[in-house]
ZAMARGU-4260 file (C-alpha; in steps of 0.2 Angstrom, whole numbers, plus 5000, padded with zeros to 4 digits):
<rodrens>
0) 4939/4850/4948 | 4938/4856/4966 | 4919/4857/4968 | 4919/4848/4984 | 4932/4860/4992
5) 4944/4847/5000 | 4953/4861/5009 | 4939/4864/5021 | 4945/4849/5032 | 4961/4859/5035
10) 4952/4875/5040 | 4956/4881/5058 | 4943/4877/5071 | 4929/4890/5070 | 4933/4896/5052
15) 4917/4894/5041 | 4917/4888/5023 | 4909/4905/5019 | 4907/4921/5028 | 4893/4934/5028
20) 4900/4950/5020 | 4893/4966/5026 | 4885/4977/5013 | 4893/4993/5019 | 4904/5006/5012
25) 4921/5008/5019 | 4919/5025/5027 | 4904/5017/5036 | 4916/5004/5044 | 4925/5019/5052
30) 4909/5027/5057 | 4903/5011/5066 | 4920/5009/5074 | 4919/5027/5081 | 4902/5023/5088
35) 4907/5006/5095 | 4925/5010/5101 | 4925/5029/5103 | 4939/5031/5115 | 4950/5017/5108
40) 4966/5023/5099 | 4964/5021/5081 | 4981/5027/5075 | 4997/5028/5084 | 5011/5038/5075
45) 5027/5038/5085 | 5016/5040/5101 | 5004/5053/5094 | 4988/5045/5097 | 4971/5048/5088
50) 4955/5039/5095 | 4942/5033/5083 | 4930/5047/5089 | 4944/5060/5084 | 4948/5051/5068
55) 4930/5051/5062 | 4928/5069/5067 | 4944/5073/5057 | 4937/5063/5042 | 4921/5073/5043
60) 4930/5090/5042 | 4942/5084/5029 | 4928/5078/5018 | 4919/5095/5020 | 4935/5103/5014
65) 4937/5091/4999 | 4919/5095/4994 | 4923/5113/4993 | 4937/5108/4980 | 4924/5100/4969
70) 4926/5082/4975 | 4910/5073/4972 | 4903/5055/4969 | 4911/5047/4954 | 4927/5058/4955
75) 4945/5052/4959 | 4957/5059/4972 | 4975/5054/4971 | 4986/5052/4987 | 5005/5053/4986
80) 5011/5051/5004 | 5019/5039/5016 | 5011/5030/5030 | 5005/5043/5043 | 4989/5048/5052
85) 4985/5061/5038 | 4985/5047/5025 | 4972/5037/5035 | 4961/5053/5037 | 4963/5057/5018
90) 4958/5040/5013 | 4942/5040/5022 | 4938/5058/5019 | 4939/5055/5000 | 4927/5040/5002
95) 4915/5050/5013 | 4914/5062/4998 | 4908/5047/4988 | 4924/5048/4978 | 4937/5035/4975
100) 4955/5035/4981 | 4970/5033/4969 | 4985/5027/4979 | 5003/5032/4972 | 5020/5026/4978
105) 5027/5042/4985 | 5045/5037/4978 | 5039/5036/4960 | 5047/5048/4948 | 5039/5063/4940
110) 5037/5053/4924 | 5028/5039/4932 | 5017/5050/4942 | 5012/5060/4927 | 5007/5044/4918
115) 4997/5038/4932 | 4988/5055/4935 | 4984/5055/4917 | 4977/5038/4916 | 4965/5040/4931
120) 4960/5058/4928 | 4961/5063/4946 | 4955/5081/4949 | 4963/5083/4966 | 4980/5076/4973
125) 4984/5076/4992 | 5003/5075/4992 | 5017/5074/5005 | 5025/5091/5006 | 5042/5084/5001
130) 5035/5079/4984 | 5024/5094/4980 | 5036/5102/4967 | 5038/5085/4958 | 5019/5083/4957
135) 5017/5101/4951 | 5028/5096/4936 | 5019/5079/4934 | 5002/5087/4934 | 5006/5096/4917
140) 4994/5091/4903 | 4983/5081/4915 | 4965/5084/4922 | 4972/5089/4939 | 4965/5105/4946
145) 4970/5106/4965 | 4986/5101/4974 | 4985/5100/4992 | 5001/5099/5002 | 5002/5088/5017
150) 5015/5091/5031 | 5018/5074/5039 | 5028/5082/5053 | 5012/5089/5060 | 5006/5071/5064
155) 5021/5069/5075 | 5020/5071/5094 | 5022/5089/5100 | 5039/5085/5108 | 5046/5078/5091
160) 5039/5093/5082 | 5049/5105/5094 | 5065/5095/5092 | 5064/5097/5073 | 5064/5116/5075
165) 5081/5116/5085 | 5094/5126/5076 | 5106/5112/5074 | 5112/5103/5058 | 5103/5086/5062
170) 5086/5094/5065 | 5088/5105/5050 | 5092/5089/5039 | 5077/5079/5046 | 5066/5094/5044
175) 5071/5096/5026 | 5068/5078/5023 | 5051/5078/5030 | 5045/5095/5022 | 5055/5098/5007
180) 5055/5116/4999 | 5043/5129/4994 | 5025/5123/4989 | 5020/5137/4978 | 5001/5139/4976
185) 4997/5122/4983 | 4984/5122/4996 | 4987/5117/5014 | 4980/5101/5021 | 4979/5108/5038
190) 4966/5121/5032 | 4955/5107/5025 | 4954/5097/5041 | 4948/5113/5050 | 4933/5115/5038
195) 4916/5115/5047 | 4907/5098/5042 | 4893/5102/5030 | 4881/5087/5027 | 4883/5071/5017
200) 4888/5068/4999 | 4875/5070/4986 | 4871/5054/4975 | 4868/5037/4981 | 4883/5025/4983
205) 4883/5006/4982 | 4896/4993/4989 | 4899/4988/4971 | 4905/5006/4967 | 4924/5009/4965
210) 4933/5014/4981 | 4951/5012/4976 | 4963/5012/4962 | 4980/5003/4965 | 4993/5002/4951
215) 5000/4985/4945 | 5009/4979/4931 | 4998/4964/4929 | 5005/4951/4917 | 5014/4963/4905
220) 5023/4976/4916 | 5014/4991/4909 | 5007/5000/4923 | 4988/4998/4925 | 4976/5005/4937
225) 4966/4991/4946 | 4949/4996/4950 | 4944/4989/4967 | 4926/4991/4975 | 4920/4994/4993
230) 4913/4976/4992 | 4930/4969/4987 | 4939/4977/5001 | 4926/4974/5015 | 4925/4956/5008
235) 4944/4953/5010 | 4945/4961/5027 | 4930/4950/5033 | 4938/4934/5026 | 4955/4938/5034
240) 4946/4942/5051 | 4938/4925/5051 | 4954/4916/5045 | 4964/4924/5059 | 4951/4924/5073
245) 4954/4942/5077 | 4946/4949/5093 | 4936/4965/5091 | 4942/4980/5101 | 4958/4970/5106
250) 4970/4970/5092 | 4986/4981/5089 | 4992/4980/5071 | 5010/4985/5066 | 5009/4996/5051
255) 5025/4994/5042 | 5018/4989/5025 | 5015/5004/5014 | 4997/5009/5012 | 4999/5011/4993
260) 5002/4992/4992 | 4987/4981/4992 | 4995/4970/5006 | 4997/4986/5017 | 4980/4993/5012
265) 4970/4978/5017 | 4979/4975/5034 | 4983/4993/5039 | 4969/5004/5032 | 4954/4993/5030
270) 4955/4980/5043 | 4958/4991/5059 | 4941/4999/5058 | 4932/4983/5054 | 4938/4975/5071
275) 4942/4991/5081 | 4961/4988/5081 | 4974/5001/5085 | 4986/5004/5070 | 5004/5009/5075
280) 5009/5017/5058 | 5027/5020/5052 | 5032/5030/5037 | 5045/5018/5032 | 5052/5002/5038
285) 5064/5006/5052 | 5067/4991/5063 | 5073/5001/5079 | 5057/5012/5077 | 5047/4996/5076
290) 5055/4989/5092 | 5051/5006/5100 | 5033/5005/5095 | 5032/4987/5102 | 5037/4994/5119
295) 5025/5008/5118 | 5010/4998/5111 | 5013/4980/5111 | 5008/4972/5094 | 4996/4958/5092
300) 4997/4956/5073 | 5012/4959/5062 | 5009/4959/5043 | 5025/4960/5034 | 5036/4954/5019
305) 5049/4941/5022 | 5065/4952/5024 | 5057/4962/5038 | 5055/4948/5050 | 5073/4944/5052
310) 5078/4962/5053 | 5065/4965/5067 | 5071/4950/5077 | 5089/4957/5075 | 5084/4974/5081
315) 5073/4968/5096 | 5088/4964/5107 | 5080/4960/5124 | 5063/4967/5120 | 5050/4954/5121
320) 5039/4951/5105 | 5028/4939/5115 | 5012/4949/5112 | 5012/4946/5094 | 5000/4931/5092
325) 5000/4931/5073 | 5011/4937/5059 | 5006/4936/5040 | 5019/4935/5026 | 5015/4938/5008
330) 5021/4945/4992 | 5037/4934/4992 | 5043/4917/4998 | 5048/4915/5016 | 5062/4904/5021
335) 5059/4891/5035 | 5073/4896/5046 | 5066/4914/5047 | 5049/4907/5051 | 5055/4896/5064
340) 5065/4909/5072 | 5050/4921/5072 | 5039/4908/5080 | 5051/4904/5093 | 5054/4922/5098
345) 5035/4927/5098 | 5027/4911/5103 | 5014/4915/5090 | 5011/4909/5072 | 5019/4916/5056
350) 5006/4912/5042 | 5010/4913/5023 | 4998/4918/5010 | 4995/4922/4992 | 4986/4935/4982
355) 4988/4950/4970 | 4982/4968/4968 | 4968/4961/4957 | 4962/4951/4972 | 4961/4964/4985
360) 4974/4956/4988 | 4972/4938/4997 | 4965/4922/4990 | 4975/4909/4998 | 4982/4907/5016
365) 4990/4894/5027 | 4978/4889/5041 | 4982/4898/5058 | 4985/4881/5066 | 4997/4867/5067
370) 4990/4862/5049 | 5000/4876/5041 | 5014/4870/5029 | 5030/4879/5026 | 5033/4885/5009
375) 5015/4882/5003 | 5005/4897/4997 | 4990/4890/5007 | 4972/4885/5004 | 4958/4895/4997
380) 4950/4908/5009 | 4931/4907/5013 | 4920/4911/4999 | 4934/4908/4987 | 4935/4895/4972
385) 4950/4889/4962 | 4954/4880/4946 | 4970/4874/4939 | 4971/4874/4920 | 4982/4872/4905
390) 4993/4889/4904 | 4991/4889/4885 | 4972/4885/4885 | 4962/4890/4900 | 4947/4880/4894
395) 4956/4864/4897 | 4957/4858/4916 | 4973/4851/4921 | 4973/4833/4926 | 4980/4825/4942
400) 4995/4814/4942 | 4996/4798/4952 | 4999/4807/4968 | 4984/4817/4966 | 4994/4833/4962
405) 4987/4845/4948 | 4999/4857/4940 | 4994/4872/4929 | 4989/4890/4929 | 4979/4895/4944
410) 4962/4903/4942 | 4953/4911/4956 | 4935/4917/4959 | 4928/4926/4974 | 4921/4942/4981
415) 4938/4950/4983 | 4942/4949/4964 | 4943/4966/4957 | 4931/4975/4944 | 4944/4977/4930
420) 4958/4989/4924 | 4954/5008/4922 | 4951/5011/4904 | 4959/4995/4899 | 4944/4984/4893
425) 4955/4972/4882 | 4967/4969/4896 | 4953/4966/4908 | 4945/4954/4896 | 4962/4945/4895
430) 4963/4941/4914 | 4945/4942/4920 | 4931/4930/4912 | 4913/4935/4911 | 4909/4923/4925
435) 4922/4930/4937 | 4937/4919/4935 | 4954/4928/4936 | 4969/4922/4928 | 4984/4924/4940
440) 4997/4920/4927 | 5006/4909/4940 | 5009/4890/4938 | 5005/4881/4954 | 5004/4863/4960
445) 4989/4859/4970 | 4988/4843/4980 | 4972/4833/4984 | 4970/4842/5001 | 4969/4859/4991
450) 4986/4866/4996 | 4995/4876/4983 | 5013/4878/4980 | 5021/4890/4967 | 5030/4882/4953
455) 5034/4896/4942 | 5031/4915/4941 | 5026/4915/4923 | 5026/4934/4922 | 5045/4934/4926
460) 5042/4948/4939 | 5057/4952/4950 | 5052/4954/4969 | 5063/4967/4978 | 5058/4970/4996
465) 5040/4964/4992 | 5038/4976/4977 | 5036/4970/4959 | 5049/4975/4946 | 5044/4972/4928
470) 5059/4967/4917 | 5051/4974/4902 | 5049/4991/4909 | 5067/4992/4915 | 5074/4986/4899
475) 5064/4999/4889 | 5072/5013/4899 | 5090/5005/4898 | 5089/5004/4879 | 5089/5023/4879
480) 5106/5023/4886 | 5121/5026/4875 | 5131/5010/4872 | 5116/4998/4875 | 5113/4989/4859
485) 5102/4975/4868 | 5098/4972/4886 | 5089/4959/4897 | 5084/4962/4915 | 5083/4947/4927
490) 5082/4945/4946 | 5094/4934/4956 | 5093/4929/4975 | 5099/4941/4988 | 5103/4930/5003
495) 5090/4919/5011 | 5072/4923/5011 | 5066/4925/4993 | 5072/4943/4991 | 5080/4947/4974
500) 5092/4960/4966 | 5090/4967/4949 | 5103/4963/4936 | 5105/4971/4919 | 5114/4961/4906
505) 5119/4972/4892 | 5125/4969/4874 | 5136/4983/4867 | 5145/4984/4851 | 5155/4999/4856
510) 5159/5007/4872 | 5148/4999/4885 | 5140/5009/4900 | 5147/5007/4917 | 5136/5001/4932
515) 5136/5019/4939 | 5130/5026/4922 | 5116/5012/4921 | 5111/5016/4939 | 5111/5035/4937
520) 5100/5033/4921 | 5088/5021/4929 | 5086/5031/4945 | 5079/5046/4935 | 5066/5035/4927
525) 5062/5021/4940 | 5057/5018/4958 | 5073/5016/4968 | 5069/4997/4971 | 5069/4994/4952
530) 5086/5001/4949 | 5099/4988/4944 | 5112/4983/4957 | 5123/4974/4945 | 5129/4974/4927
535) 5135/4961/4916 | 5142/4964/4898 | 5140/4950/4886 | 5142/4947/4867 | 5124/4941/4864
540) 5108/4936/4873 | 5100/4919/4871 | 5085/4919/4860 | 5071/4908/4856 | 5067/4902/4838
545) 5055/4917/4836 | 5068/4929/4842 | 5062/4932/4860 | 5075/4934/4873 | 5075/4919/4885
550) 5077/4927/4902 | 5078/4911/4911 | 5094/4906/4902 | 5100/4924/4905 | 5097/4922/4923
555) 5105/4905/4924 | 5121/4912/4916 | 5121/4926/4929 | 5120/4914/4943 | 5134/4904/4935
560) 5145/4919/4934 | 5141/4923/4952 | 5146/4906/4958 | 5162/4906/4948 | 5168/4923/4954
</rodrens>
């Protein structure tokens, strides 16, 4: 259907139809960066700077320590920590051992971590000291052999570390939040990074080997580990570099996106060594801290999700954001007013794109030029193909209407498409064809120029702050609560910008639960962003002829209730 790639005419000047993808391992990118830009700051963490030479040396030492724990090619090592310098060191140290990284959201519950550790078979976990006790519980009945405690406070500048030691309430509270309680017999990360480097990993590695496992609900909401190769990640970073026209050795990336998310992984962890960029890393999204970072090390590139942009603008005050030449927004829709306000404040471009964990993550992007289109997902990246098919029969190509617009489910193929789900061959086969086409599960409209617009999120995923919430998973947990006879979970808009709130709609024949009870129950089992914020009690839920709850009708009813109140 799109064999002639009509979107190429909309590419920005200098962007090729196809890019040459280096056949290199990810830790090789870091090694090359240390050789090419040894004295350039690789990571800035609240002003504590680590150069590429220093970072590469720390990775060598940490890798040596991990090898002593039995980390070898083919094994997996889990990371449970926020964005920080140690996270970057740990990521590349695992890869330098020839092993693969498994990223976990550090806010996940003990039950969620237990399931993920069990699925991936990780033998070693590097965990934020604050979550060590939880991981020790989660590790029961898994293959985990070693827990390594990471004190994030050690990455802070010396002055901030000293302030945390002051005998005052504020300092004690902050110190407790960063370090948590006793860590038992967990090993200390600081000891690992003091290990004397000792040779290279045994066994050959190929770019097509697994580098990373990220968790995604895919099309069902049941968490699955997406296996992503070195080649996938290098390819997507190379595609993004060509798309944005990054200047080697001159970029500064604002690292507010979490590293455990595919969006944050590609732009904050993989991209910087490829182009010799400085990463200014933040453990959580704190607009005043982001503005302070802008004054300290002016950003040139801002990857973020929609709600972040307006909050940064509000916090900026009189601080200039004019150094930010480009910003990239993904994971959720961006409203035009915010985009215009951002571009007026920075003088740069705010580009929208589209992808998923299974695509490492980006497959579509708006041109970094006046040809960008507000509200569109964009056009295919270099080396990327698309098809639009009948959602009920992927063998049938969708046909264009009189205006040349094709509507159907989006399929994509390219070097960034993942290898499959860990130990889930049937689910892999459901989304990935033998010839490399990935089912996205999203219905789009693609015009004759190749620009795609999202029509419907067929997976009924709720997007909260850029994170995916799967209604089926939340519903399963709420059904355990007394007084819940039936339940449907939907998302409703929260202000402008595409962000949503989780709403639980409950049927109860007896004493229905209160919102506080629902939230308390959910908070013990789900990530914070997945906890319902609102509760509606109804007599029955709308169902289809085969008995399936029609969430779209439930959502419409919630929106009507909200408008009437």
